[in-house]
C-alpha positions in Angstrom: -20.1 19.2 -77.8 -17.5 22.0 -76.4 -17.0 24.2 -79.1 -13.6 23.7 -80.0 -10.9 27.0 -80.3 -9.4 26.3 -83.2 -10.4 24.2 -86.4 -8.0 22.8 -88.8 -9.3 23.1 -92.6 -8.5 20.1 -95.4 -9.7 20.1 -99.0 -8.3 16.4 -100.1 -8.5 15.0 -103.8 -6.7 11.5 -104.3 -4.2 12.0 -101.1 -4.3 8.7 -100.2 -0.3 8.8 -100.0 -0.6 11.6 -97.8 -3.6 12.4 -96.0 -2.7 10.0 -93.4 0.6 11.5 -92.6 -1.4 14.9 -92.4 -4.1 14.4 -90.0 -2.0 12.1 -87.6 0.8 14.8 -87.7 -2.1 17.1 -85.8 -3.6 14.4 -83.6 -0.1 14.1 -82.0 -0.1 17.5 -81.1 0.5 18.9 -77.6 -2.6 21.3 -77.6 -5.7 19.5 -78.0 -8.7 21.9 -78.3 -9.1 21.5 -81.8 -11.3 19.7 -84.8 -10.5 19.0 -87.9 -12.3 19.2 -90.8 -12.1 17.4 -94.2 -13.4 17.5 -97.4 -13.1 15.1 -99.6 -13.7 16.8 -103.2 -14.7 12.5 -105.3 -11.5 11.5 -104.7 -11.0 7.8 -106.7 -8.3 6.5 -105.1 -8.3 5.3 -101.3 -8.2 8.9 -99.5 -11.9 8.3 -97.9 -10.5 4.7 -96.3 -7.6 6.2 -95.0 -9.3 8.8 -93.3 -12.0 7.1 -91.8 -9.5 4.7 -90.7 -8.0 7.3 -88.3 -11.1 6.3 -86.3 -11.4 9.6 -84.6 -13.9 12.0 -83.2 -11.7 14.7 -83.8 -12.5 14.6 -88.0 -15.3 15.8 -89.2 -15.9 14.8 -93.2 -17.5 15.5 -95.7 -17.2 13.4 -99.3 -18.1 14.5 -102.4 -19.5 12.4 -104.5 -17.7 13.5 -107.5 -15.0 16.5 -108.3 -16.0 19.6 -107.3 -12.8 21.4 -107.7 -10.3 22.5 -104.3 -12.3 26.1 -104.1 -15.2 24.5 -103.6 -14.3 22.3 -101.2 -12.0 24.5 -99.4 -14.9 26.7 -98.7 -17.2 23.5 -97.9 -14.7 23.1 -95.1 -14.0 26.4 -93.4 -17.9 26.6 -94.0 -18.2 23.3 -91.4 -15.9 25.1 -89.4 -16.3 25.7 -85.4 -13.7 27.1 -84.3 -12.6 31.2 -83.8 
């Protein structure tokens, strides 16, 4: 797999109402040399299901089994990012 130029990193917790719009706005960009790295921080709503429903191979999703905090989730996403 080719290494993307840009990594978009997202930490999410109970953002079912917003997460699809967030990711779809990235997917709709003219620039296409990117990956979307998402860490779900143990959401109890439909955040994970909505991310998976997008079905994009550009989304690298990691789901924590319980809430560990925004900093931990963001550091996880950043650590998995492959872009420059």
